[in-house]
N, C-alpha and C positions, 0 to 999 in steps of 0.2 A: 579635487575633482577625481571622479572614478575612472576606471579603465574603460576605454572604448573598444568594443569588439565588433569587427566587421564580419558578417556572415556571408557565406557564398550564396550566389543566386542561381536559380535554374536547375537545382538538383536537391534531392533529399539530403538532409544533414546526417552525419555519422558520429560514431563515438569520438573520433578525432576532433570534430567540431565542438562536441559537447565538452571535451577536456579543455578547450580553449576559453570556456566561459569564465567570467570573473567570479571571485569569491566575495560576493556582495550582499549576502543574507537572503538572496532569492533561491528558490529551488528550480533547477533546470533539469528537464526531462525531455526525452525524445520518444515520440510515438509515431512509428512508420515514417521516420525522417522529418517530422514536424516538431519544431521546438515549442515546448510548453514551459512558460515561466510563471511561477506563483510566488506571492509574497510570503514573508515569514508568518507562521501560524499564530493564532491568538492564545492567550493563557488557558482558556476553556478547552480549546483544541488540544493543547499540549498536556493538560491534566488528563483528558480522556485517553490519550496515547500512553502516558506513563502508567496510569492505573491499570489499563488492560495489559500492558507489558509485564507489570509486576505479577498480575494474576496468572498470565500464561507461563511466565518463566518458572513460577513456583510449581506448576503442574506438568511442565514439559518433560517428556522422557529424554534420556541422555543422548539419543541419536539426533535430536532436534535442537535447534538454536533459535532464540528470539532476537530480532533486530528492530530498532526504531530508526526512522528516517533521520538523516540522509544515509541510505545505503543502497547502492545501485543493484537493480535487477536487470541484467543485460540479456534480453530475450532475443535480440538480433543486433546487427551492426547499426541499424537505424531505429532501434527501440530499446531505450534504457529508461526504466521507470524507477521511482522511489516511493513505494507505498509507505504510508505513515507507520505501519508496523508489518512485519512479516515473520513467518516461521519457516525455516528451511532445514533440510537435512544437512547435518554438519559435514558430511562427505561431499556435498555439492558446493560448499562455500570456499571461495578463494580469498586471498588477502585483500583484494580490491573490489570484489563484487560477487553476486550470485549469478552465474552464467546460464541459469535455467529457471524454470518457474518454481516459485516457492510452494510449500504445501498449504500455506495460508497467506493471503494478502488482505490487509485491512486498511480502509480509508476512513478518516474522520471528516465529515462534511464541514466545509467552510463556504461562506457565500461565494467566494471566487472560484471554488472547485466543485461545487455541488453537481452540476450537469456533467462535467468531465468524469467525476468519480463514479456516477451511477450509469453512465453510458459508455464512453470511450475506453476508460481504464478497465471497466468490468469486461467489456468485449475483448480487449487485448489479452487480459489474463485468461479468459475463457478459451480463446484461440490457442494460447500457450499451454492449455490443459492444467492450469493451476487448480487443484482439487477443491479448494474452498476460498470464497471471497466474501468478506464481511464489510458492511458499511455502518458506521456509527453516526447518529445525529445527536450531538451533545446538548443541543438546545431542547430537544423534546423530552427527555433523552430516550433514544431507541437504538435497537440493533436489528439489522436486516442481514440474513445469511443466505448465500447461494452455495450450492454444491454441484460439482460436475457430475452429470449423469448422462451417459451415452453421448459424450462430446459436447454437451450443452449445459449451461447453468440452469438449475431449477431452484426457485426460492423455497427453502425448507424451513424458514423461520422468520418471524418479525415479532419482536417483543418491545414493550414500552414500559418505562418507569421501573416498578418493582417486580414486574413479571420476569420469570427466569427462562433463559434459553439453555437447554441441556445439549451442549455440543458433543458430538461423537467424533468429529474430525477437526483438526488433525489428531486430537486425543480427547478423552472425556474431561469436560469441564463445564461448570454451571456459571452463566454470566447473567447478571442483572444490570441493565443499563444505568440505573440510578447509582450504582457503585462506581461507575466510571466518571462521575461528575463531582466527586467530593474532594 
């Protein structure tokens, strides 16, 4: 039988509450004090994350580091998120988390996370001034890219299949969504 965790009532959750969550294969995140629990991702989801991580890591300049989930992005005491993939300045990374916005946050859509990824998480990374936010739909396959412009995200790209997105941020790289699904 698994561990039973009792959550406090009547107040937003914090990092301390998140640290008490069981290690049960689920992803636990906090967004503005609200607990978000998602199941383990599918093989197709993980393939897209891994393929993109390999591409980004090969082109990443030395001052940046690529991480795959689970790795905490601690934006506030009540907001700890784990994007599927992130790129951060090495100087900002601690042993346990990234205590500031990454330079790139990426989510790969899943049926259970689709709405949260394109609305709530995108809005929270925008508010934290994360310069780039990417969403991958491995089923289509497609890539949608937003960049921070004047404190708000602007969609700067949407490519499908074999079409190429020529990213300039966080560094120059060409991405074809079909290459993330093999």
